ZAMARGU-4260 file (C-alpha; in steps of 0.2 Angstrom, whole numbers, plus 5000, padded with zeros to 4 digits):
<rodrens>
0) 5000/5000/5000 | 5007/5017/4995 | 5011/5029/5009 | 5001/5046/5010 | 5013/5060/5008
5) 5001/5074/5008 | 4987/5071/5021 | 4978/5087/5018 | 4976/5083/4999 | 4971/5066/5003
10) 4957/5070/5015 | 4951/5085/5004 | 4950/5072/4990 | 4940/5060/5000 | 4928/5074/5006
15) 4925/5080/4988 | 4923/5062/4982 | 4910/5059/4996 | 4900/5074/4992 | 4901/5069/4973
20) 4893/5052/4977 | 4880/5060/4988 | 4875/5073/4974 | 4873/5058/4962 | 4863/5048/4974
25) 4852/5062/4979 | 4850/5068/4961 | 4846/5051/4955 | 4828/5053/4961 | 4825/5067/4949
30) 4824/5065/4930 | 4840/5070/4921 | 4833/5076/4904 | 4844/5080/4890 | 4858/5093/4887
35) 4846/5104/4878 | 4832/5102/4890 | 4840/5099/4907 | 4829/5091/4920 | 4831/5094/4939
40) 4843/5079/4941 | 4855/5085/4927 | 4865/5098/4937 | 4867/5087/4953 | 4874/5073/4943
45) 4886/5083/4932 | 4892/5092/4948 | 4893/5075/4957 | 4904/5068/4943 | 4915/5083/4943
50) 4917/5082/4962 | 4922/5064/4961 | 4935/5067/4947 | 4942/5082/4958 | 4942/5071/4973
55) 4951/5056/4964 | 4964/5068/4957 | 4967/5076/4974 | 4969/5059/4983 | 4980/5052/4970
60) 4991/5068/4970 | 4993/5065/4989 | 5003/5050/4986 | 5016/5059/4975 | 5018/5076/4983
65) 5027/5079/5000 | 5017/5089/5013 | 5015/5093/5031 | 5004/5084/5043 | 4987/5090/5047
70) 4987/5101/5063 | 4972/5108/5072 | 4974/5125/5079 | 4960/5134/5088 | 4942/5130/5085
75) 4937/5148/5087 | 4937/5153/5069 | 4927/5138/5064 | 4914/5141/5077 | 4913/5160/5073
80) 4910/5156/5055 | 4897/5142/5058 | 4888/5153/5071 | 4887/5167/5059 | 4879/5156/5046
85) 4866/5150/5059 | 4863/5168/5064 | 4859/5172/5046 | 4847/5157/5044 | 4838/5162/5060
90) 4837/5181/5056 | 4836/5182/5037 | 4817/5181/5035 | 4814/5194/5049 | 4827/5207/5046
95) 4828/5205/5027 | 4842/5199/5015 | 4852/5215/5016 | 4854/5216/5034 | 4856/5198/5037
100) 4870/5197/5024 | 4879/5212/5032 | 4878/5203/5049 | 4884/5187/5041 | 4899/5195/5034
105) 4903/5206/5049 | 4902/5192/5062 | 4911/5179/5051 | 4925/5192/5048 | 4929/5191/5067
110) 4936/5174/5063 | 4951/5181/5055 | 4966/5188/5065 | 4968/5201/5052 | 4950/5208/5055
115) 4948/5227/5050 | 4932/5236/5052 | 4932/5246/5036 | 4936/5231/5025 | 4923/5220/5033
120) 4910/5234/5031 | 4914/5237/5013 | 4914/5219/5009 | 4897/5216/5018 | 4889/5230/5009
125) 4895/5224/4992 | 4891/5206/4995 | 4873/5211/5001 | 4871/5220/4985 | 4877/5205/4975
130) 4865/5194/4985 | 4850/5205/4981 | 4855/5205/4963 | 4858/5187/4961 | 4844/5180/4972
135) 4830/5192/4969 | 4833/5199/4952 | 4843/5185/4944 | 4834/5170/4951 | 4817/5179/4955
140) 4816/5171/4973 | 4803/5178/4984 | 4813/5184/4999 | 4811/5200/5010 | 4825/5213/5006
145) 4822/5224/5021 | 4815/5221/5039 | 4796/5217/5038 | 4793/5231/5051 | 4799/5244/5038
150) 4786/5239/5025 | 4797/5239/5010 | 4805/5226/5000
</rodrens>
């Protein structure tokens, strides 16, 4: 059995492979359609195949390249980012997409030791505008833009 020289690539490849298999299994319940008329199962299957190929390439690459061992630092950044996503999910419908996205970016920015207020605020405003553009105008999703008590959006 070959020795794993780059454990980060190996486990990233296993993760991509597993997500690819999951996407194909979940997507297999939907009709695939054709390339010209894609069904709801088309994208998950194509994405699953791409993830499996990427995962296999990363895992195979890990046997040739030399890398460092996986080390676990502080769990604080991971908990901050996960907490900000949960907070977004809990508040998005009540405070609207714009404010929820700004909160998501601002709170998750605290996970970085290089946090700067100005950069985080600019990023959050720009990304909230992109979210409104993509989800409301681009995809036509019905989602409150502003808090419901404001009576707009």
